[in-house]
N, C-alpha and C positions, 0 to 999 in steps of 0.2 A: 574351385574358382578356379583349377587351372583347365586349360582349352575351353572357358568357358569362351562363349561368343557374346556375350553381353555383360558387359561390367555398369553396371549403375551406380554411379559415385557414392551415392546415399543409403548403399547396403554396404559398404567397404569403411570396416571397422581402423579406427585410427590407432597406429600404437607408439604410446608413449617413448619416443628412443634418449627420453635424459636431456636436461641444462638446455630447455630449449627447440627441439626438432620434434618433430611428429611425422612419421611416415603412413602412407596407405602403397599397399599394395594391388594396383591394379591389373590389366588383362596381363596373361602370360601362358606360353607354350614351353616346351624344354629350348626352344631358341631363343625365345628374346621376350623379355621381361618390362613391363612401364611398373614404373615408382613414383610417386611424388611424396615431396621433404616439402614441410613447411618448416620455416625457420625464424625464431623471436630474432631481435636484433643482438647481437654479440654473441650468438648460437656459434656455437665452432662442431664442423663435419673435423673431426680428428685425422691426420696426415694416415693413411693406411691405402694397402696396394690389394688387390684381385685379380682370380683368374680368369675377370671376364673383362670382358671392350663394356665399356662405358660412355653414353653419349649421354649428356647435361645440357636443357633448355632453358636458361634464365625466363621461367615465366613472370617473375614483379620481383624487386628488389635489388636490392646492390649488394654484392659480394667480393669480397680478395680470394683469389683461388690460388694455390697452389699446385700445379703438375710438373712433377718431375725437379721439382727447384727450381720453378721459373715463375713469379708471383706478377698476377694481373688483375685488376677489379673488371668484373664484370656485373652487369646489368639487363634489363627487359629485353628479350630479344636476340640474346648472346648466346652461342652455342658452344661444346666444349669438347673435347674427343681424348677419350685417355685409355688408351691401349692396356691389355691386359697384362698386369705384373707392374704398370706403373704406379709410383708413390702420388698421392693426392689428397687437400684436404681443403677446408674452406674456412673463414672465420664472417659471418653475418654483419654489413653494415646497416642495412637497412631492413628493417622486416620482408621476406619473400617468402617464393615458393619456387623449388626446383623441380622439374621432371626430367628423369633419369630413363636411359634405355639401356638393359644389359644385354648381351647376348653374350653366351648362353643365360639363362636365366638364372637367380642367386637361391639355391637351393637354400641355405641361411634364415633366407626371411621367408619361409613357408613352412608349413607341417602340411605333408600331402602325407 
């Protein structure tokens, strides 16, 4: 799937990340990756950090995000920037979907 020019949603296997979170790794190359995360209400994205810059677009739902110790409520249409190494996480307040863009791609998300 790496470097695939066309990635059709219905061909991408959803991965159960447990505790109400499902992940789909979509298009990616060495430089960038797009990942869809679907959250059930109450699901938690535990606080963590990684050596990738991450931009999150809120496709739907409502979330309380913590980025570098600052908490804010975000909803559909909002966008978040998390630079590499910055601790972040979320709690899903209303079921929804997040679209994450990582640079470079998350090697730990794929089996190449």
